[in-house]
C-alpha positions as CSV (number, residue, x, y, z in Angstrom):
1,M,0.0,0.0,0.0
2,A,1.0,3.7,-0.3
3,K,2.5,5.1,2.9
4,I,2.8,8.7,4.3
5,T,6.5,9.0,5.1
6,A,6.6,12.6,6.4
7,G,5.0,16.0,6.6
8,V,6.4,19.3,5.7
9,T,5.2,22.9,6.4
10,T,6.5,26.0,4.8
11,S,5.5,29.5,4.0
12,H,5.1,30.3,0.3
13,V,6.1,33.9,0.0
14,P,6.1,35.1,-3.6
15,A,9.1,37.3,-3.1
16,I,11.1,34.1,-2.2
17,G,10.4,32.8,-5.7
18,A,11.4,36.1,-7.2
19,A,14.7,36.1,-5.2
20,L,15.5,32.6,-6.5
21,D,14.5,33.4,-10.1
22,N,16.5,36.6,-10.2
23,G,19.7,35.2,-8.7
24,R,19.4,37.1,-5.4
25,A,19.5,34.1,-3.1
26,G,23.1,34.9,-2.0
27,E,22.3,38.4,-0.9
28,P,22.6,38.8,2.9
29,Y,18.9,39.6,3.3
30,W,17.8,36.4,1.5
31,Q,20.6,34.2,2.6
32,K,19.1,34.3,6.1
33,V,15.9,32.9,4.7
34,F,17.4,30.2,2.5
35,S,19.8,29.0,5.2
36,G,16.7,27.6,7.0
37,Y,16.1,25.2,4.2
38,E,19.6,23.7,3.8
39,F,18.7,20.8,6.1
40,A,15.5,20.2,4.1
41,K,17.3,19.9,0.8
42,R,19.7,17.3,2.2
43,W,17.0,15.4,4.0
44,I,14.6,15.2,1.0
45,A,17.4,14.2,-1.3
46,E,17.8,11.1,0.9
47,E,14.0,10.6,1.4
48,K,13.2,10.6,-2.3
49,P,9.3,10.8,-2.1
50,D,7.4,9.3,-5.0
51,V,4.5,11.8,-4.6
52,V,4.0,15.0,-2.7
53,F,0.4,15.9,-1.8
54,L,0.8,19.7,-1.7
55,V,-1.8,21.7,0.2
56,Y,-1.7,25.4,-0.9
57,N,-4.0,28.2,-1.8
58,D,-4.6,29.7,-5.3
59,H,-4.0,33.4,-5.6
60,A,-6.6,34.2,-8.3
61,S,-4.6,32.2,-10.9
62,A,-6.7,29.1,-11.4
63,F,-9.8,30.4,-9.6
64,S,-11.4,33.7,-9.2
65,L,-14.5,35.3,-7.6
66,D,-16.5,33.5,-10.4
67,L,-15.6,30.1,-9.0
68,I,-14.5,29.5,-5.4
69,P,-14.1,25.9,-4.4
70,T,-13.4,25.3,-0.7
71,F,-11.3,22.2,-1.4
72,A,-10.0,21.4,-5.0
73,I,-7.9,18.4,-5.9
74,G,-5.8,18.4,-9.1
75,T,-6.3,15.1,-10.8
76,G,-4.5,15.9,-14.1
77,E,-1.3,14.6,-15.6
78,R,0.5,18.0,-15.7
79,F,0.2,21.4,-14.2
80,N,2.1,24.4,-15.7
81,P,3.3,27.4,-13.8
82,A,0.8,30.2,-13.8
83,D,1.3,33.7,-15.2
84,E,0.6,35.9,-12.2
85,G,1.0,39.2,-14.0
86,W,4.7,39.2,-14.8
87,G,5.0,35.9,-16.7
88,P,5.2,32.3,-15.4
89,R,8.0,31.5,-13.0
90,P,10.9,29.9,-14.9
91,V,10.5,26.6,-13.1
92,P,9.5,23.1,-14.4
93,G,5.9,22.1,-14.9
94,V,4.5,19.8,-12.3
95,E,3.9,16.1,-13.2
96,G,0.7,15.0,-11.5
97,A,-0.3,11.6,-10.1
98,P,-3.8,11.1,-11.7
99,E,-4.4,7.5,-10.4
100,L,-3.6,8.3,-6.8
101,A,-5.3,11.7,-7.0
102,F,-8.5,10.3,-8.2
103,H,-8.4,7.5,-5.6
104,I,-8.0,10.2,-2.9
105,A,-10.8,12.2,-4.4
106,Q,-13.1,9.2,-4.4
107,S,-12.1,8.2,-0.8
108,L,-12.6,11.7,0.6
109,I,-15.9,12.3,-1.1
110,L,-17.2,9.0,0.1
111,D,-15.9,10.0,3.5
112,D,-18.3,13.0,3.3
113,F,-15.8,15.7,2.2
114,D,-17.1,17.7,-0.8
115,L,-14.2,18.2,-3.2
116,T,-13.9,20.0,-6.6
117,I,-12.1,17.7,-9.0
118,V,-9.8,19.7,-11.3
119,N,-8.4,18.0,-14.4
120,K,-6.7,21.1,-15.8
121,M,-5.3,24.2,-14.1
122,D,-2.2,26.3,-13.8
123,V,-0.4,26.5,-10.4
124,D,1.0,29.6,-8.9
125,H,3.6,30.6,-6.4
126,G,1.6,29.0,-3.6
127,L,2.7,25.6,-5.0
128,T,5.9,26.3,-6.9
129,V,7.7,28.3,-4.1
130,P,7.6,25.4,-1.6
131,L,8.9,23.1,-4.3
132,S,11.8,25.5,-5.0
133,L,12.6,25.8,-1.3
134,M,12.7,22.0,-0.8
135,F,14.2,20.9,-4.2
136,G,16.2,23.9,-5.3
137,Q,16.2,24.7,-9.1
138,P,16.3,21.4,-11.0
139,D,15.5,20.9,-14.6
140,A,12.5,18.7,-13.5
141,W,10.9,18.2,-10.2
142,P,12.1,14.8,-8.8
143,C,8.7,13.6,-7.8
144,K,5.1,13.7,-8.8
145,V,2.8,16.3,-7.2
146,I,-0.9,16.3,-6.3
147,P,-2.1,19.9,-6.0
148,F,-4.7,20.4,-3.3
149,A,-6.1,24.0,-3.2
150,V,-7.9,25.4,-0.2
151,N,-9.9,28.6,-0.2
152,V,-8.4,30.9,2.4
153,V,-8.8,34.0,0.3
154,Q,-12.6,34.7,0.1
155,Y,-14.7,34.4,3.3
156,P,-15.7,31.9,4.5
157,P,-12.7,29.7,4.6
158,P,-12.9,26.2,6.2
159,S,-12.2,25.9,9.9
160,G,-9.0,24.5,11.3
161,A,-11.1,21.6,12.8
162,R,-12.4,20.8,9.3
163,C,-8.9,20.8,7.8
164,Y,-7.6,18.7,10.6
165,A,-10.4,16.1,10.1
166,L,-9.7,16.2,6.3
167,G,-6.1,15.3,7.0
168,K,-7.1,12.3,9.0
169,A,-9.4,11.2,6.1
170,L,-6.5,11.8,3.7
171,R,-4.3,9.4,5.7
172,R,-7.0,6.7,5.3
173,A,-7.3,7.5,1.6
174,I,-3.6,7.2,0.9
175,E,-3.1,4.1,2.9
176,S,-5.9,2.3,1.1
177,F,-4.3,2.9,-2.3
178,D,-3.0,-0.3,-3.9
179,G,0.5,0.8,-4.9
180,D,3.9,0.9,-3.2
181,L,4.4,4.7,-3.0
182,K,6.2,6.9,-0.6
183,V,4.0,10.0,-0.1
184,Q,4.7,13.2,1.7
185,V,2.0,15.7,2.7
186,W,2.9,19.3,2.7
187,G,0.9,22.2,4.3
188,T,1.9,25.6,3.0
189,G,1.2,29.3,3.5
190,G,1.5,31.6,6.5
191,M,2.8,32.5,8.9
192,S,1.5,35.8,10.3
193,H,1.1,38.5,7.7
194,Q,-1.3,41.1,6.4
195,L,-1.0,42.6,3.0
196,Q,-3.5,45.5,3.2
197,G,-5.1,48.1,5.5
198,P,-3.8,49.9,8.6
199,R,-2.2,46.7,9.9
200,A,-0.3,45.9,6.6
201,G,3.1,44.4,7.5
202,L,1.9,42.9,10.7
203,I,4.1,40.1,12.1
204,N,3.3,38.4,15.4
205,A,6.3,36.2,16.3
206,E,4.8,35.2,19.6
207,F,1.6,33.8,18.0
208,D,3.7,32.1,15.2
209,N,6.0,30.3,17.6
210,R,3.1,29.2,19.8
211,F,1.4,27.8,16.7
212,L,4.5,25.9,15.8
213,D,4.5,24.4,19.3
214,L,0.9,23.4,19.0
215,I,1.1,22.0,15.5
216,V,3.7,19.6,16.8
217,N,2.6,18.8,20.3
218,D,-1.1,19.6,20.6
219,P,-2.8,19.6,17.1
220,E,-6.3,19.4,18.7
221,A,-5.7,22.7,20.3
222,A,-4.3,24.2,17.1
223,A,-7.4,22.9,15.2
224,A,-9.7,24.6,17.8
225,I,-8.3,28.1,17.0
226,P,-11.3,30.1,15.5
227,H,-11.1,32.3,12.5
228,V,-11.3,35.5,14.5
229,E,-8.2,34.6,16.5
230,Y,-6.2,34.0,13.3
231,I,-7.3,37.4,12.0
232,R,-6.7,39.3,15.2
233,E,-3.3,37.7,16.1
234,A,-1.8,36.7,12.7
235,G,-3.4,39.2,10.3
236,S,-5.8,38.7,7.5
237,E,-3.5,36.3,5.6
238,G,-2.6,34.4,8.8
239,I,-5.7,32.2,8.1
240,E,-3.5,30.3,5.6
241,L,-2.2,28.4,8.6
242,V,-5.4,26.2,8.6
243,M,-3.7,24.4,5.6
244,W,-1.0,23.2,7.9
245,L,-3.6,21.3,9.8
246,I,-4.4,19.0,6.8
247,M,-0.7,17.9,6.9
248,R,-0.8,17.4,10.6
249,G,-4.0,15.4,10.6
250,A,-2.5,13.1,8.0
251,L,0.5,12.2,10.3
252,G,-1.4,10.7,13.3
253,D,-1.5,11.7,16.9
254,K,2.2,11.8,17.8
255,V,5.1,13.1,15.6
256,D,8.8,13.5,15.8
257,Q,10.1,16.9,14.8
258,L,13.1,16.6,12.5
259,H,13.6,20.3,11.8
260,R,12.2,23.7,12.8
261,F,12.9,27.1,11.3
262,Y,11.4,30.5,11.9
263,H,12.6,33.8,10.5
264,V,11.4,37.4,10.1
265,P,11.1,39.2,7.8
266,A,10.9,37.8,4.3
267,S,9.3,40.5,2.3
268,N,6.6,41.6,4.7
269,T,5.8,38.2,6.2
270,A,7.1,35.7,8.7
271,V,8.5,32.4,7.4
272,G,7.9,29.2,9.3
273,H,9.1,25.7,8.3
274,L,8.8,22.2,9.9
275,I,9.7,18.7,8.9
276,L,7.7,16.0,10.9
277,K,7.5,12.3,10.9
278,G,4.9,10.1,12.5
279,A,6.2,8.7,15.8
280,A,6.8,5.0,15.9
């Protein structure tokens, strides 16, 4: 059967992608950010996942106010980088895993989660920046990727509790797949940040680090955080952290923390990153 071998969380700041794409990774400002992913690059080169189930949010690239799915799973064979207004990122296209993706879709829908099945879409920085942080700048991504988009842009987003429960159902779905695959689940986005209004530039390191503690040691408490607390403490875009709970739910009750990194600022946001494995 397929097996979930690890979970990864990371921010997906668009400016990180721009720094990589424009050869600025060695500058002192950005070097501090990328240094936090050196362990991850070495680790994942040894782990060699077959598939990454990548939870992210679309930024009006594949979806718009015309169509807002709460949960959307990419079941296609290939997903190309989106043009977000300044051309697509110069990164490889993503090879999908249609057979596993459709099995997951079927399992989750029969487990009473309403998914939107997407056979064709482009993927933006929310998905490609985490791949760049973990794998560097290869000619082709070294594994298949299942994009899983969550609406955290237009109210109402799903609750943390719903995302955590979906992660548990995702584990059941993956482990019931008849195929010998090593699967990682990534939760991306966050941490505290706000992009508009009087609180633009908000960073709350105390909240961020408490959330990192909870996601590792007390995911039930993290899942119980209400929308209003995310907005008040972590800014309007801090709600992206509910996507980390899908990853955490997929790992089981207890985990071992292999790596933790937190840094401010990267552009006008806080960057957080974890690598977790289910405890034996």
